[in-house]
N, CA, C, O and the ligand as a Tripos MOL2 file, in Angstrom:
@<TRIPOS>MOLECULE
protein
  297   295    75     0     0
PROTEIN
NO_CHARGES

@<TRIPOS>ATOM
      1 N           0.8320   -1.1970    0.0000 N.3       1 MET1
      2 CA          0.0000    0.0000    0.0000 C.3       1 MET1
      3 C           0.8750    1.2580    0.0000 C.2       1 MET1
      4 O           0.4800    2.2940   -0.5340 O.2       1 MET1
      5 N           2.0350    1.1630    0.5870 N.am      2 LEU2
      6 CA          2.9120    2.3360    0.6130 C.3       2 LEU2
      7 C           3.5610    2.5810   -0.7360 C.2       2 LEU2
      8 O           4.0390    3.6830   -1.0020 O.2       2 LEU2
      9 N           3.5830    1.5720   -1.5860 N.am      3 SER3
     10 CA          4.2810    1.7300   -2.8580 C.3       3 SER3
     11 C           3.3670    2.2750   -3.9520 C.2       3 SER3
     12 O           3.8060    2.4140   -5.0940 O.2       3 SER3
     13 N           2.0940    2.5910   -3.6360 N.am      4 ARG4
     14 CA          1.1870    3.0880   -4.6780 C.3       4 ARG4
     15 C           1.5730    4.5170   -5.0410 C.2       4 ARG4
     16 O           2.0160    5.2900   -4.1910 O.2       4 ARG4
     17 N           1.3970    4.8560   -6.3210 N.am      5 PRO5
     18 CA          1.7470    6.2180   -6.7400 C.3       5 PRO5
     19 C           0.6310    7.1960   -6.3920 C.2       5 PRO5
     20 O          -0.5450    6.8300   -6.3890 O.2       5 PRO5
     21 N           0.9930    8.4110   -6.1060 N.am      6 ASP6
     22 CA         -0.0010    9.4510   -5.8370 C.3       6 ASP6
     23 C          -0.5730   10.0240   -7.1220 C.2       6 ASP6
     24 O          -1.6930   10.5340   -7.1220 O.2       6 ASP6
     25 N           0.1610    9.9520   -8.1970 N.am      7 VAL7
     26 CA         -0.2810   10.4860   -9.4830 C.3       7 VAL7
     27 C           0.0290    9.4430  -10.5440 C.2       7 VAL7
     28 O           1.1370    8.9110  -10.6040 O.2       7 VAL7
     29 N          -0.9700    9.1560  -11.3840 N.am      8 VAL8
     30 CA         -0.7470    8.2440  -12.5150 C.3       8 VAL8
     31 C          -1.1990    8.9410  -13.7820 C.2       8 VAL8
     32 O          -1.8570    9.9810  -13.7340 O.2       8 VAL8
     33 N          -0.8460    8.3670  -14.9000 N.am      9 GLU9
     34 CA         -1.2320    8.9430  -16.1820 C.3       9 GLU9
     35 C          -2.5990    8.4050  -16.5750 C.2       9 GLU9
     36 O          -2.8320    7.1980  -16.5020 O.2       9 GLU9
     37 N          -3.5100    9.2870  -16.9920 N.am     10 CYS10
     38 CA         -4.8510    8.8700  -17.3890 C.3      10 CYS10
     39 C          -4.7570    8.0930  -18.6900 C.2      10 CYS10
     40 O          -4.1240    8.5590  -19.6370 O.2      10 CYS10
     41 N          -5.3800    6.9030  -18.7570 N.am     11 PRO11
     42 CA         -5.2700    6.1030  -19.9900 C.3      11 PRO11
     43 C          -6.0520    6.6970  -21.1480 C.2      11 PRO11
     44 O          -5.8130    6.3130  -22.2930 O.2      11 PRO11
     45 N          -6.9810    7.6230  -20.8990 N.am     12 GLN12
     46 CA         -7.7820    8.1720  -21.9990 C.3      12 GLN12
     47 C          -7.2130    9.4830  -22.5200 C.2      12 GLN12
     48 O          -7.0090    9.6500  -23.7230 O.2      12 GLN12
     49 N          -6.9590   10.4080  -21.6050 N.am     13 CYS13
     50 CA         -6.4960   11.7260  -22.0540 C.3      13 CYS13
     51 C          -5.0050   11.9370  -21.7970 C.2      13 CYS13
     52 O          -4.4500   12.9840  -22.1300 O.2      13 CYS13
     53 N          -4.3710   10.9380  -21.2060 N.am     14 LEU14
     54 CA         -2.9350   10.9970  -20.9090 C.3      14 LEU14
     55 C          -2.5940   12.1600  -19.9820 C.2      14 LEU14
     56 O          -1.4450   12.5980  -19.9170 O.2      14 LEU14
     57 N          -3.5860   12.6450  -19.2790 N.am     15 GLY15
     58 CA         -3.3400   13.7240  -18.3220 C.3      15 GLY15
     59 C          -2.9510   13.1750  -16.9680 C.2      15 GLY15
     60 O          -2.7330   11.9760  -16.7960 O.2      15 GLY15
     61 N          -2.8690   14.0790  -16.0170 N.am     16 GLU16
     62 CA         -2.4640   13.7090  -14.6680 C.3      16 GLU16
     63 C          -3.6990   13.2800  -13.8810 C.2      16 GLU16
     64 O          -4.6690   14.0330  -13.7870 O.2      16 GLU16
     65 N          -3.6690   12.0840  -13.3190 N.am     17 ALA17
     66 CA         -4.7780   11.5750  -12.5120 C.3      17 ALA17
     67 C          -4.2820   11.4050  -11.0820 C.2      17 ALA17
     68 O          -3.4240   10.5690  -10.7980 O.2      17 ALA17
     69 N          -4.8380   12.2080  -10.2000 N.am     18 ARG18
     70 CA         -4.4030   12.1750   -8.8020 C.3      18 ARG18
     71 C          -5.1850   11.1090   -8.0370 C.2      18 ARG18
     72 O          -6.3150   10.7700   -8.3890 O.2      18 ARG18
     73 N          -4.5690   10.6000   -7.0070 N.am     19 ARG19
     74 CA         -5.1870    9.5850   -6.1600 C.3      19 ARG19
     75 C          -6.2320   10.2490   -5.2760 C.2      19 ARG19
     76 O          -5.9800   11.2880   -4.6670 O.2      19 ARG19
     77 N          -7.4190    9.6280   -5.2140 N.am     20 ARG20
     78 CA         -8.4970   10.1370   -4.3640 C.3      20 ARG20
     79 C          -9.0310    9.0000   -3.5180 C.2      20 ARG20
     80 O          -9.0360    7.8440   -3.9420 O.2      20 ARG20
     81 N          -9.4740    9.3300   -2.3360 N.am     21 ILE21
     82 CA        -10.0770    8.3470   -1.4430 C.3      21 ILE21
     83 C         -11.5870    8.5370   -1.4970 C.2      21 ILE21
     84 O         -12.0880    9.6390   -1.2750 O.2      21 ILE21
     85 N         -12.3090    7.4630   -1.7940 N.am     22 ALA22
     86 CA        -13.7590    7.5600   -1.9480 C.3      22 ALA22
     87 C         -14.4300    6.4650   -1.1270 C.2      22 ALA22
     88 O         -13.8020    5.4790   -0.7410 O.2      22 ALA22
     89 N         -15.7160    6.6620   -0.8720 N.am     23 THR23
     90 CA        -16.4850    5.6440   -0.1510 C.3      23 THR23
     91 C         -16.7900    4.4910   -1.1060 C.2      23 THR23
     92 O         -16.9290    4.7100   -2.3100 O.2      23 THR23
     93 N         -16.8960    3.2870   -0.5950 N.am     24 PRO24
     94 CA        -17.1360    2.1280   -1.4730 C.3      24 PRO24
     95 C         -18.6030    1.9560   -1.8300 C.2      24 PRO24
     96 O         -19.1590    0.8830   -1.5980 O.2      24 PRO24
     97 N         -19.2450    2.9700   -2.3840 N.am     25 HIS25
     98 CA        -20.6160    2.9100   -2.8930 C.3      25 HIS25
     99 C         -21.6100    2.4430   -1.8310 C.2      25 HIS25
    100 O         -22.5220    1.6720   -2.1310 O.2      25 HIS25
    101 N         -21.4390    2.9020   -0.6080 N.am     26 LEU26
    102 CA        -22.3530    2.4770    0.4540 C.3      26 LEU26
    103 C         -23.7330    3.0920    0.2760 C.2      26 LEU26
    104 O         -24.7390    2.4510    0.5820 O.2      26 LEU26
    105 N         -23.7950    4.3230   -0.2140 N.am     27 ALA27
    106 CA        -25.0800    5.0090   -0.3170 C.3      27 ALA27
    107 C         -25.8650    4.5830   -1.5480 C.2      27 ALA27
    108 O         -27.0090    5.0050   -1.7200 O.2      27 ALA27
    109 N         -25.2850    3.7660   -2.4000 N.am     28 ARG28
    110 CA        -25.9900    3.3820   -3.6290 C.3      28 ARG28
    111 C         -26.8810    2.1660   -3.4480 C.2      28 ARG28
    112 O         -27.6090    1.7880   -4.3660 O.2      28 ARG28
    113 N         -26.8320    1.5480   -2.2690 N.am     29 ALA29
    114 CA        -27.6640    0.3700   -2.0510 C.3      29 ALA29
    115 C         -29.1290    0.7740   -1.9500 C.2      29 ALA29
    116 O         -29.4510    1.9060   -1.5890 O.2      29 ALA29
    117 N         -30.0000   -0.1550   -2.2700 N.am     30 ASP30
    118 CA        -31.4320    0.0800   -2.1890 C.3      30 ASP30
    119 C         -31.8020    0.3450   -0.7310 C.2      30 ASP30
    120 O         -31.4420   -0.4320    0.1530 O.2      30 ASP30
    121 N         -32.5130    1.4310   -0.4810 N.am     31 SER31
    122 CA        -32.8080    1.8070    0.8990 C.3      31 SER31
    123 C         -33.7310    0.7880    1.5650 C.2      31 SER31
    124 O         -33.6020    0.5340    2.7620 O.2      31 SER31
    125 N         -34.6540    0.2040    0.8140 N.am     32 THR32
    126 CA        -35.5440   -0.8000    1.3900 C.3      32 THR32
    127 C         -34.7590   -2.0440    1.7920 C.2      32 THR32
    128 O         -34.9730   -2.6100    2.8640 O.2      32 THR32
    129 N         -33.8640   -2.4510    0.9330 N.am     33 ALA33
    130 CA        -33.0470   -3.6260    1.2500 C.3      33 ALA33
    131 C         -32.1340   -3.3360    2.4340 C.2      33 ALA33
    132 O         -31.9440   -4.1900    3.3000 O.2      33 ALA33
    133 N         -31.5690   -2.1350    2.4720 N.am     34 MET34
    134 CA        -30.6960   -1.7970    3.5910 C.3      34 MET34
    135 C         -31.4840   -1.7300    4.8960 C.2      34 MET34
    136 O         -30.9830   -2.1430    5.9420 O.2      34 MET34
    137 N         -32.7160   -1.2110    4.8470 N.am     35 ALA35
    138 CA        -33.5520   -1.1530    6.0420 C.3      35 ALA35
    139 C         -33.8680   -2.5640    6.5370 C.2      35 ALA35
    140 O         -33.8790   -2.8230    7.7400 O.2      35 ALA35
    141 N         -34.1260   -3.4740    5.5890 N.am     36 LEU36
    142 CA        -34.3950   -4.8570    5.9780 C.3      36 LEU36
    143 C         -33.1500   -5.4870    6.6040 C.2      36 LEU36
    144 O         -33.2460   -6.2080    7.5970 O.2      36 LEU36
    145 N         -31.9900   -5.2150    6.0220 N.am     37 HIS37
    146 CA        -30.7490   -5.7340    6.5930 C.3      37 HIS37
    147 C         -30.5520   -5.2050    8.0130 C.2      37 HIS37
    148 O         -30.2070   -5.9590    8.9230 O.2      37 HIS37
    149 N         -30.7720   -3.9140    8.1910 N.am     38 ASP38
    150 CA        -30.5630   -3.3110    9.5080 C.3      38 ASP38
    151 C         -31.5390   -3.8990   10.5260 C.2      38 ASP38
    152 O         -31.1530   -4.2030   11.6550 O.2      38 ASP38
    153 N         -32.8000   -4.0590   10.1290 N.am     39 ALA39
    154 CA        -33.7930   -4.5870   11.0580 C.3      39 ALA39
    155 C         -33.4780   -6.0330   11.4180 C.2      39 ALA39
    156 O         -33.6510   -6.4470   12.5640 O.2      39 ALA39
    157 N         -33.0200   -6.7920   10.4420 N.am     40 THR40
    158 CA        -32.6900   -8.1910   10.7030 C.3      40 THR40
    159 C         -31.5030   -8.2920   11.6460 C.2      40 THR40
    160 O         -31.5030   -9.1060   12.5690 O.2      40 THR40
    161 N         -30.5010   -7.4690   11.4140 N.am     41 ARG41
    162 CA        -29.3250   -7.5070   12.2830 C.3      41 ARG41
    163 C         -29.6720   -7.0190   13.6820 C.2      41 ARG41
    164 O         -29.1530   -7.5380   14.6700 O.2      41 ARG41
    165 N         -30.5460   -6.0230   13.7680 N.am     42 ALA42
    166 CA        -30.8600   -5.4450   15.0790 C.3      42 ALA42
    167 C         -31.6150   -6.4340   15.9560 C.2      42 ALA42
    168 O         -31.4750   -6.4080   17.1790 O.2      42 ALA42
    169 N         -32.4150   -7.3050   15.3460 N.am     43 THR43
    170 CA        -33.2310   -8.2150   16.1400 C.3      43 THR43
    171 C         -32.6730   -9.6320   16.1290 C.2      43 THR43
    172 O         -33.3330  -10.5480   16.6200 O.2      43 THR43
    173 N         -31.4890   -9.8380   15.5890 N.am     44 ALA44
    174 CA        -30.9530  -11.1940   15.4910 C.3      44 ALA44
    175 C         -30.6940  -11.7880   16.8710 C.2      44 ALA44
    176 O         -31.0310  -12.9450   17.1210 O.2      44 ALA44
    177 N         -30.1080  -11.0160   17.7560 N.am     45 ASP45
    178 CA        -29.8220  -11.5350   19.0920 C.3      45 ASP45
    179 C         -30.6280  -10.8210   20.1660 C.2      45 ASP45
    180 O         -30.5580  -11.1940   21.3370 O.2      45 ASP45
    181 N         -31.3960   -9.7970   19.7880 N.am     46 ARG46
    182 CA        -32.2200   -9.0780   20.7450 C.3      46 ARG46
    183 C         -33.6170   -8.9290   20.1630 C.2      46 ARG46
    184 O         -33.9010   -7.9120   19.5290 O.2      46 ARG46
    185 N         -34.4940   -9.8980   20.3530 N.am     47 PRO47
    186 CA        -35.8380   -9.7850   19.7840 C.3      47 PRO47
    187 C         -36.5900   -8.5800   20.3600 C.2      47 PRO47
    188 O         -36.2810   -8.0960   21.4490 O.2      47 PRO47
    189 N         -37.5560   -8.1230   19.6230 N.am     48 ALA48
    190 CA        -38.3470   -6.9840   20.0660 C.3      48 ALA48
    191 C         -39.0730   -7.3170   21.3620 C.2      48 ALA48
    192 O         -39.5980   -8.4180   21.5230 O.2      48 ALA48
    193 N         -39.1010   -6.3610   22.2840 N.am     49 VAL49
    194 CA        -39.7480   -6.5630   23.5750 C.3      49 VAL49
    195 C         -41.1890   -6.0970   23.4610 C.2      49 VAL49
    196 O         -41.4620   -4.9950   22.9850 O.2      49 VAL49
    197 N         -42.1060   -6.9460   23.9020 N.am     50 VAL50
    198 CA        -43.5150   -6.5820   23.8720 C.3      50 VAL50
    199 C         -43.9450   -6.1570   25.2650 C.2      50 VAL50
    200 O         -43.3480   -6.5700   26.2590 O.2      50 VAL50
    201 N         -44.9590   -5.3480   25.3320 N.am     51 THR51
    202 CA        -45.4260   -4.8460   26.6210 C.3      51 THR51
    203 C         -46.5370   -5.7100   27.2080 C.2      51 THR51
    204 O         -46.8260   -5.6170   28.4010 O.2      51 THR51
    205 N         -47.1580   -6.5430   26.3900 N.am     52 ALA52
    206 CA        -48.2580   -7.3730   26.8780 C.3      52 ALA52
    207 C         -48.3360   -8.6260   26.0220 C.2      52 ALA52
    208 O         -47.8870   -8.6270   24.8760 O.2      52 ALA52
    209 N         -48.9040   -9.6940   26.5730 N.am     53 PRO53
    210 CA        -49.0910  -10.8950   25.7470 C.3      53 PRO53
    211 C         -50.1170  -10.6280   24.6530 C.2      53 PRO53
    212 O         -50.9100   -9.6920   24.7620 O.2      53 PRO53
    213 N         -50.1090  -11.4300   23.6160 N.am     54 PRO54
    214 CA        -51.0780  -11.2210   22.5430 C.3      54 PRO54
    215 C         -52.4960  -11.4380   23.0600 C.2      54 PRO54
    216 O         -52.6940  -12.1960   24.0090 O.2      54 PRO54
    217 N         -53.4760  -10.7910   22.4560 N.am     55 PRO55
    218 CA        -54.8560  -10.9530   22.9240 C.3      55 PRO55
    219 C         -55.3120  -12.3910   22.7350 C.2      55 PRO55
    220 O         -54.9160  -13.0520   21.7750 O.2      55 PRO55
    221 N         -56.1450  -12.8760   23.6530 N.am     56 PRO56
    222 CA        -56.6180  -14.2630   23.5200 C.3      56 PRO56
    223 C         -57.5290  -14.4000   22.3140 C.2      56 PRO56
    224 O         -58.1400  -13.4230   21.8800 O.2      56 PRO56
    225 N         -57.6240  -15.6040   21.7690 N.am     57 PRO57
    226 CA        -58.5400  -15.8010   20.6380 C.3      57 PRO57
    227 C         -59.9850  -15.5910   21.0740 C.2      57 PRO57
    228 O         -60.3330  -15.7880   22.2390 O.2      57 PRO57
    229 N         -60.8130  -15.1910   20.1250 N.am     58 ARG58
    230 CA        -62.2150  -14.8990   20.4430 C.3      58 ARG58
    231 C         -62.9190  -16.1940   20.8480 C.2      58 ARG58
    232 O         -62.8020  -17.2350   20.2020 O.2      58 ARG58
    233 N         -63.6390  -16.0730   21.9270 N.am     59 ARG59
    234 CA        -64.3710  -17.2500   22.4010 C.3      59 ARG59
    235 C         -65.6710  -17.3770   21.6230 C.2      59 ARG59
    236 O         -66.2860  -16.3960   21.2040 O.2      59 ARG59
    237 N         -66.0610  -18.6440   21.4500 N.am     60 GLN60
    238 CA        -67.3010  -18.8890   20.7200 C.3      60 GLN60
    239 C         -68.4840  -18.5440   21.6220 C.2      60 GLN60
    240 O         -68.5170  -18.9210   22.7930 O.2      60 GLN60
    241 N         -69.4430  -17.8290   21.0650 N.am     61 LYS61
    242 CA        -70.6110  -17.4500   21.8510 C.3      61 LYS61
    243 C         -71.4870  -18.6830   22.0850 C.2      61 LYS61
    244 O         -71.6540  -19.5270   21.2040 O.2      61 LYS61
    245 N         -72.0330  -18.7590   23.2770 N.am     62 PHE62
    246 CA        -72.9580  -19.8670   23.5560 C.3      62 PHE62
    247 C         -74.1540  -19.3290   24.3160 C.2      62 PHE62
    248 O         -74.0910  -18.2680   24.9360 O.2      62 PHE62
    249 N         -75.2230  -20.0630   24.2590 N.am     63 THR63
    250 CA        -76.4670  -19.6340   24.8900 C.3      63 THR63
    251 C         -76.6750  -20.3900   26.1910 C.2      63 THR63
    252 O         -76.1950  -21.5090   26.3740 O.2      63 THR63
    253 N         -77.3950  -19.7510   27.0710 N.am     64 THR64
    254 CA        -77.7220  -20.4060   28.3490 C.3      64 THR64
    255 C         -79.1950  -20.8000   28.4100 C.2      64 THR64
    256 O         -79.6660  -21.3030   29.4300 O.2      64 THR64
    257 N         -79.9140  -20.5710   27.3220 N.am     65 ASN65
    258 CA        -81.3220  -20.9400   27.2830 C.3      65 ASN65
    259 C         -81.4380  -22.4650   27.2550 C.2      65 ASN65
    260 O         -80.8780  -23.0980   26.3610 O.2      65 ASN65
    261 N         -82.1680  -23.0860   28.2340 N.am     66 PRO66
    262 CA        -82.2750  -24.5520   28.2610 C.3      66 PRO66
    263 C         -83.0110  -25.1380   27.0670 C.2      66 PRO66
    264 O         -82.8080  -26.3060   26.7340 O.2      66 PRO66
    265 N         -83.8570  -24.3540   26.4200 N.am     67 LEU67
    266 CA        -84.5820  -24.8670   25.2550 C.3      67 LEU67
    267 C         -83.6430  -25.0910   24.0710 C.2      67 LEU67
    268 O         -83.9240  -25.9140   23.2000 O.2      67 LEU67
    269 N         -82.5730  -24.3880   24.0410 N.am     68 HIS68
    270 CA        -81.6280  -24.5500   22.9250 C.3      68 HIS68
    271 C         -80.9210  -25.8890   22.9780 C.2      68 HIS68
    272 O         -80.3600  -26.3300   21.9750 O.2      68 HIS68
    273 N         -80.9370  -26.5540   24.1470 N.am     69 ARG69
    274 CA        -80.2790  -27.8570   24.2520 C.3      69 ARG69
    275 C         -81.0310  -28.9290   23.4620 C.2      69 ARG69
    276 O         -80.4670  -29.9570   23.0880 O.2      69 ARG69
    277 N         -82.3150  -28.6650   23.2190 N.am     70 LYS70
    278 CA        -83.1170  -29.6510   22.4890 C.3      70 LYS70
    279 C         -82.9350  -29.5190   20.9740 C.2      70 LYS70
    280 O         -83.3730  -30.3860   20.2180 O.2      70 LYS70
    281 N         -82.3030  -28.4590   20.5420 N.am     71 LEU71
    282 CA        -82.0920  -28.2860   19.1150 C.3      71 LEU71
    283 C         -81.0940  -29.3030   18.5940 C.2      71 LEU71
    284 O         -80.1940  -29.7190   19.3240 O.2      71 LEU71
    285 N         -81.2420  -29.7070   17.3450 N.am     72 PRO72
    286 CA        -80.2900  -30.6770   16.7800 C.3      72 PRO72
    287 C         -78.8880  -30.0900   16.7090 C.2      72 PRO72
    288 O         -78.7100  -28.8960   16.4700 O.2      72 PRO72
    289 N         -77.9310  -30.9200   16.9140 N.am     73 ARG73
    290 CA        -76.5240  -30.4820   16.9010 C.3      73 ARG73
    291 C         -75.9720  -30.5980   15.4670 C.2      73 ARG73
    292 O         -76.4000  -31.4430   14.6810 O.2      73 ARG73
    293 N         -75.0660  -29.7690   15.1790 N.am     74 PRO74
    294 CA        -74.4870  -29.8440   13.8280 C.3      74 PRO74
    295 C         -73.6590  -31.1040   13.6380 C.2      74 PRO74
    296 O         -73.1030  -31.3210   12.5620 O.2      74 PRO74
    297 ZN         -8.2650   11.6010  -18.4100 Zn       75 ZN75
@<TRIPOS>BOND
     1     1     2 1
     2     2     3 1
     3     3     4 2
     4     3     5 am
     5     5     6 1
     6     6     7 1
     7     7     8 2
     8     7     9 am
     9     9    10 1
    10    10    11 1
    11    11    12 2
    12    11    13 am
    13    13    14 1
    14    14    15 1
    15    15    16 2
    16    15    17 am
    17    17    18 1
    18    18    19 1
    19    19    20 2
    20    19    21 am
    21    21    22 1
    22    22    23 1
    23    23    24 2
    24    23    25 am
    25    25    26 1
    26    26    27 1
    27    27    28 2
    28    27    29 am
    29    29    30 1
    30    30    31 1
    31    31    32 2
    32    31    33 am
    33    33    34 1
    34    34    35 1
    35    35    36 2
    36    35    37 am
    37    37    38 1
    38    38    39 1
    39    39    40 2
    40    39    41 am
    41    41    42 1
    42    42    43 1
    43    43    44 2
    44    43    45 am
    45    45    46 1
    46    46    47 1
    47    47    48 2
    48    47    49 am
    49    49    50 1
    50    50    51 1
    51    51    52 2
    52    51    53 am
    53    53    54 1
    54    54    55 1
    55    55    56 2
    56    55    57 am
    57    57    58 1
    58    58    59 1
    59    59    60 2
    60    59    61 am
    61    61    62 1
    62    62    63 1
    63    63    64 2
    64    63    65 am
    65    65    66 1
    66    66    67 1
    67    67    68 2
    68    67    69 am
    69    69    70 1
    70    70    71 1
    71    71    72 2
    72    71    73 am
    73    73    74 1
    74    74    75 1
    75    75    76 2
    76    75    77 am
    77    77    78 1
    78    78    79 1
    79    79    80 2
    80    79    81 am
    81    81    82 1
    82    82    83 1
    83    83    84 2
    84    83    85 am
    85    85    86 1
    86    86    87 1
    87    87    88 2
    88    87    89 am
    89    89    90 1
    90    90    91 1
    91    91    92 2
    92    91    93 am
    93    93    94 1
    94    94    95 1
    95    95    96 2
    96    95    97 am
    97    97    98 1
    98    98    99 1
    99    99   100 2
   100    99   101 am
   101   101   102 1
   102   102   103 1
   103   103   104 2
   104   103   105 am
   105   105   106 1
   106   106   107 1
   107   107   108 2
   108   107   109 am
   109   109   110 1
   110   110   111 1
   111   111   112 2
   112   111   113 am
   113   113   114 1
   114   114   115 1
   115   115   116 2
   116   115   117 am
   117   117   118 1
   118   118   119 1
   119   119   120 2
   120   119   121 am
   121   121   122 1
   122   122   123 1
   123   123   124 2
   124   123   125 am
   125   125   126 1
   126   126   127 1
   127   127   128 2
   128   127   129 am
   129   129   130 1
   130   130   131 1
   131   131   132 2
   132   131   133 am
   133   133   134 1
   134   134   135 1
   135   135   136 2
   136   135   137 am
   137   137   138 1
   138   138   139 1
   139   139   140 2
   140   139   141 am
   141   141   142 1
   142   142   143 1
   143   143   144 2
   144   143   145 am
   145   145   146 1
   146   146   147 1
   147   147   148 2
   148   147   149 am
   149   149   150 1
   150   150   151 1
   151   151   152 2
   152   151   153 am
   153   153   154 1
   154   154   155 1
   155   155   156 2
   156   155   157 am
   157   157   158 1
   158   158   159 1
   159   159   160 2
   160   159   161 am
   161   161   162 1
   162   162   163 1
   163   163   164 2
   164   163   165 am
   165   165   166 1
   166   166   167 1
   167   167   168 2
   168   167   169 am
   169   169   170 1
   170   170   171 1
   171   171   172 2
   172   171   173 am
   173   173   174 1
   174   174   175 1
   175   175   176 2
   176   175   177 am
   177   177   178 1
   178   178   179 1
   179   179   180 2
   180   179   181 am
   181   181   182 1
   182   182   183 1
   183   183   184 2
   184   183   185 am
   185   185   186 1
   186   186   187 1
   187   187   188 2
   188   187   189 am
   189   189   190 1
   190   190   191 1
   191   191   192 2
   192   191   193 am
   193   193   194 1
   194   194   195 1
   195   195   196 2
   196   195   197 am
   197   197   198 1
   198   198   199 1
   199   199   200 2
   200   199   201 am
   201   201   202 1
   202   202   203 1
   203   203   204 2
   204   203   205 am
   205   205   206 1
   206   206   207 1
   207   207   208 2
   208   207   209 am
   209   209   210 1
   210   210   211 1
   211   211   212 2
   212   211   213 am
   213   213   214 1
   214   214   215 1
   215   215   216 2
   216   215   217 am
   217   217   218 1
   218   218   219 1
   219   219   220 2
   220   219   221 am
   221   221   222 1
   222   222   223 1
   223   223   224 2
   224   223   225 am
   225   225   226 1
   226   226   227 1
   227   227   228 2
   228   227   229 am
   229   229   230 1
   230   230   231 1
   231   231   232 2
   232   231   233 am
   233   233   234 1
   234   234   235 1
   235   235   236 2
   236   235   237 am
   237   237   238 1
   238   238   239 1
   239   239   240 2
   240   239   241 am
   241   241   242 1
   242   242   243 1
   243   243   244 2
   244   243   245 am
   245   245   246 1
   246   246   247 1
   247   247   248 2
   248   247   249 am
   249   249   250 1
   250   250   251 1
   251   251   252 2
   252   251   253 am
   253   253   254 1
   254   254   255 1
   255   255   256 2
   256   255   257 am
   257   257   258 1
   258   258   259 1
   259   259   260 2
   260   259   261 am
   261   261   262 1
   262   262   263 1
   263   263   264 2
   264   263   265 am
   265   265   266 1
   266   266   267 1
   267   267   268 2
   268   267   269 am
   269   269   270 1
   270   270   271 1
   271   271   272 2
   272   271   273 am
   273   273   274 1
   274   274   275 1
   275   275   276 2
   276   275   277 am
   277   277   278 1
   278   278   279 1
   279   279   280 2
   280   279   281 am
   281   281   282 1
   282   282   283 1
   283   283   284 2
   284   283   285 am
   285   285   286 1
   286   286   287 1
   287   287   288 2
   288   287   289 am
   289   289   290 1
   290   290   291 1
   291   291   292 2
   292   291   293 am
   293   293   294 1
   294   294   295 1
   295   295   296 2
@<TRIPOS>SUBSTRUCTURE
     1 MET1         2 RESIDUE 1 A MET
     2 LEU2         6 RESIDUE 1 A LEU
     3 SER3        10 RESIDUE 1 A SER
     4 ARG4        14 RESIDUE 1 A ARG
     5 PRO5        18 RESIDUE 1 A PRO
     6 ASP6        22 RESIDUE 1 A ASP
     7 VAL7        26 RESIDUE 1 A VAL
     8 VAL8        30 RESIDUE 1 A VAL
     9 GLU9        34 RESIDUE 1 A GLU
    10 CYS10       38 RESIDUE 1 A CYS
    11 PRO11       42 RESIDUE 1 A PRO
    12 GLN12       46 RESIDUE 1 A GLN
    13 CYS13       50 RESIDUE 1 A CYS
    14 LEU14       54 RESIDUE 1 A LEU
    15 GLY15       58 RESIDUE 1 A GLY
    16 GLU16       62 RESIDUE 1 A GLU
    17 ALA17       66 RESIDUE 1 A ALA
    18 ARG18       70 RESIDUE 1 A ARG
    19 ARG19       74 RESIDUE 1 A ARG
    20 ARG20       78 RESIDUE 1 A ARG
    21 ILE21       82 RESIDUE 1 A ILE
    22 ALA22       86 RESIDUE 1 A ALA
    23 THR23       90 RESIDUE 1 A THR
    24 PRO24       94 RESIDUE 1 A PRO
    25 HIS25       98 RESIDUE 1 A HIS
    26 LEU26      102 RESIDUE 1 A LEU
    27 ALA27      106 RESIDUE 1 A ALA
    28 ARG28      110 RESIDUE 1 A ARG
    29 ALA29      114 RESIDUE 1 A ALA
    30 ASP30      118 RESIDUE 1 A ASP
    31 SER31      122 RESIDUE 1 A SER
    32 THR32      126 RESIDUE 1 A THR
    33 ALA33      130 RESIDUE 1 A ALA
    34 MET34      134 RESIDUE 1 A MET
    35 ALA35      138 RESIDUE 1 A ALA
    36 LEU36      142 RESIDUE 1 A LEU
    37 HIS37      146 RESIDUE 1 A HIS
    38 ASP38      150 RESIDUE 1 A ASP
    39 ALA39      154 RESIDUE 1 A ALA
    40 THR40      158 RESIDUE 1 A THR
    41 ARG41      162 RESIDUE 1 A ARG
    42 ALA42      166 RESIDUE 1 A ALA
    43 THR43      170 RESIDUE 1 A THR
    44 ALA44      174 RESIDUE 1 A ALA
    45 ASP45      178 RESIDUE 1 A ASP
    46 ARG46      182 RESIDUE 1 A ARG
    47 PRO47      186 RESIDUE 1 A PRO
    48 ALA48      190 RESIDUE 1 A ALA
    49 VAL49      194 RESIDUE 1 A VAL
    50 VAL50      198 RESIDUE 1 A VAL
    51 THR51      202 RESIDUE 1 A THR
    52 ALA52      206 RESIDUE 1 A ALA
    53 PRO53      210 RESIDUE 1 A PRO
    54 PRO54      214 RESIDUE 1 A PRO
    55 PRO55      218 RESIDUE 1 A PRO
    56 PRO56      222 RESIDUE 1 A PRO
    57 PRO57      226 RESIDUE 1 A PRO
    58 ARG58      230 RESIDUE 1 A ARG
    59 ARG59      234 RESIDUE 1 A ARG
    60 GLN60      238 RESIDUE 1 A GLN
    61 LYS61      242 RESIDUE 1 A LYS
    62 PHE62      246 RESIDUE 1 A PHE
    63 THR63      250 RESIDUE 1 A THR
    64 THR64      254 RESIDUE 1 A THR
    65 ASN65      258 RESIDUE 1 A ASN
    66 PRO66      262 RESIDUE 1 A PRO
    67 LEU67      266 RESIDUE 1 A LEU
    68 HIS68      270 RESIDUE 1 A HIS
    69 ARG69      274 RESIDUE 1 A ARG
    70 LYS70      278 RESIDUE 1 A LYS
    71 LEU71      282 RESIDUE 1 A LEU
    72 PRO72      286 RESIDUE 1 A PRO
    73 ARG73      290 RESIDUE 1 A ARG
    74 PRO74      294 RESIDUE 1 A PRO
    75 ZN75       297 GROUP 0 **** ****
């Protein structure tokens, strides 16, 4: 890495091309994909904390009328 030149000759215009330090295209990634990556990494070892258990399933309604017991069952 120390032996790299600071200035090289441009292969197209034969001009002086100086060495520049640039980011490795981090901002060019799809934002939706990056958000999914971040969310997956964030919850990989620390799942989301909930404040309450999920609501119970809806109970089936039933009647207390004794005459309904004589009705045919499905
Ligand atoms: Zn050039």
